[in-house]
Every structure is written in C-alpha cells, then in structure tokens.
C-alpha positions in Angstrom: 20.6 7.9 10.6 19.5 11.3 9.3 15.9 11.9 8.2 17.0 12.7 4.6 18.5 9.1 4.4 15.2 7.6 5.7 13.2 9.6 3.3 15.4 8.6 0.4 15.2 4.9 1.4 11.4 5.2 1.6 11.2 6.6 -1.9 13.6 3.9 -3.3 11.5 1.2 -1.7 8.3 2.7 -3.1 9.8 2.8 -6.6 10.9 -0.8 -6.1 7.4 -1.9 -5.2 5.9 0.0 -8.2 8.4 -1.8 -10.4 7.5 -5.2 -8.9 3.8 -4.4 -9.6 4.7 -3.4 -13.2 6.5 -6.7 -13.6 3.3 -8.6 -12.9 2.0 -8.5 -16.4 -1.7 -8.9 -15.8 -2.0 -5.8 -13.6 -1.9 -3.7 -16.8 -5.3 -5.0 -17.8 -7.4 -3.0 -15.3 -7.7 0.6 -14.5 -7.4 1.6 -10.8 -10.6 3.7 -11.3 -12.5 0.8 -12.8 -15.5 -0.2 -10.7 -15.5 -3.9 -9.8 -18.4 -5.1 -7.8 -17.6 -6.3 -4.3 -14.1 -4.7 -4.1 -15.1 -1.5 -2.2 -12.8 -2.6 0.7 -9.8 -1.9 -1.5 -8.8 1.7 -0.7 -9.1 4.3 -3.4 -6.7 7.2 -3.9 -6.5 10.0 -1.3 -5.5 13.5 -1.8 -4.1 14.7 1.6 -1.9 12.0 2.9 -0.4 12.2 6.4 2.1 9.7 7.6 -0.5 7.9 9.8 -3.0 7.8 6.8 -0.3 6.3 4.7 0.4 3.7 7.3 -3.2 2.8 7.8 -3.8 2.4 4.1 -0.6 0.3 3.7 -1.9 -1.9 6.5 -5.1 -2.6 4.6 -3.2 -3.4 1.4 -0.9 -5.6 3.3 -3.8 -7.6 4.7 -5.4 -7.9 1.3 -2.1 -9.1 -0.3 -1.4 -11.5 2.6 -4.9 -13.0 2.1 -4.3 -13.3 -1.6 -0.9 -15.1 -0.9 -0.2 -15.7 -4.5 3.4 -16.0 -5.4 3.1 -12.7 -7.2 2.3 -10.7 -4.1 4.3 -12.3 -1.3 7.4 -10.1 -1.9 5.2 -7.0 -2.3 3.5 -7.8 1.0 7.0 -8.1 2.7 8.0 -4.8 1.0 4.9 -3.1 2.5 6.0 -4.2 5.9 9.4 -2.7 5.4 7.8 0.5 4.0 5.6 0.8 7.1 8.7 0.5 9.3 10.3 3.3 7.4 7.2 5.5 7.8 7.4 4.8 11.5 11.0 5.9 11.5 10.1 9.1 9.7 7.3 9.7 12.2 9.7 9.3 15.1 12.1 11.8 13.6 9.3 14.3 13.4 8.1 13.5 16.9 4.7 12.3 15.6 2.5 10.4 18.0 2.3 7.3 15.7 0.8 4.2 17.2 1.5 1.1 15.1 -1.6 0.7 13.0 -3.1 -2.5 14.3 -3.9 -5.0 11.5 -7.3 -4.0 10.3 -10.1 -6.2 11.4 -10.5 -8.9 8.8 -11.8 -7.0 5.8 -15.5 -7.7 5.6 -16.4 -9.9 2.7 -12.8 -10.4 1.6 -13.0 -14.2 1.8 -16.3 -14.3 -0.2 -14.8 -12.1 -2.9 -11.7 -14.2 -3.1 -13.7 -17.3 -3.7 -15.5 -15.8 -6.6 -13.0 -13.4 -8.1 -9.4 -14.0 -6.9 -7.9 -12.8 -10.1 -9.9 -9.5 -10.2 -9.1 -8.8 -6.6 -5.4 -9.2 -7.2 -5.4 -7.1 -10.3 -7.5 -4.3 -8.8 -5.6 -4.3 -5.4 -2.2 -4.1 -7.1 -3.4 -1.5 -9.6 -4.8 0.7 -6.8 -1.8 0.1 -4.6 0.4 1.3 -7.4 -1.5 4.5 -7.7 -1.4 5.0 -4.0 2.3 4.5 -3.9 2.8 7.0 -6.6 0.8 9.5 -4.6 2.9 8.7 -1.6 6.0 9.3 -3.5 4.8 12.8 -4.5 3.6 13.6 -0.9 7.0 12.6 0.6 8.5 15.5 -1.3 6.3 17.9 0.6 7.1 16.5 4.1 3.6 15.2 5.0 2.2 15.9 8.4 1.7 13.4 11.2 
C-alpha cells in the first residue's frame, strides 16, 4: 500500500469524523475557544503537529470519549482508533520511531467533571476535537515530521 493511499485514507477518515461531529446537533452551541471551568484536561489546538503529537492528542480524546460513552460518541471513538492506526502506518512508511502512545493515565478529575457537567464535557470535547482534526487535515498536506 503506497504512502499516498494511506495519506488519502487518513484525510477521508478525518473528514468523516468531522462530519459525524457536525451531525451531533448540540456541538454547534459551544465555541472550542470557550473557557469552561474544570475542562482544562481537554487538549487545545496546537500549531506544530508531528505525527507523534497527533497520536498522543488523539489518545487523550479517545479516552475522554470512551469515558463519556454516550451513543453519540461511540462511533467517533472507534474512528479515532482507526485514525491512530493510519498515523502509525504513515509513521512506519517514514521510518519514524513511533511507540504506540500508551493510553494516557486516567485524566485527572475527569470522573468528577462528568458527574457535574457531562453535557458540557461532551460538547467541549467534540468541538475541540473537530478543530484539532481540521488542523491535522491541513498539516497532513505538508508531510508532518515524526
């Protein structure tokens, strides 16, 4: 499988995930830049994205979505797993030393936040994930480093 095909598949999957997020109507109600108390563990946008940084950030989002486990996000969480697999394939094509990002330690405070603001956590996480994926899409055009 040539690297171009993997890169194209990666972009298609990113666009699919962004569309899935768009289809969850309540995600439109919060800006990804909005400050919501207690949600600092949700990654913000990055400027220089390497393949390993993309993978680490996706691992965090995946853990958040898995913890949310609402029916809205189960498919997106599965898509993130597939997207991480494609990133690993891209990394191997480029001979990047790319250890599988271990699942992040349970995100500190996630359980407490979910008890008090499940809805806000889901909305902010999906909104920021969408912004992150759009950044990833642009970065992939410039062949990001390891």
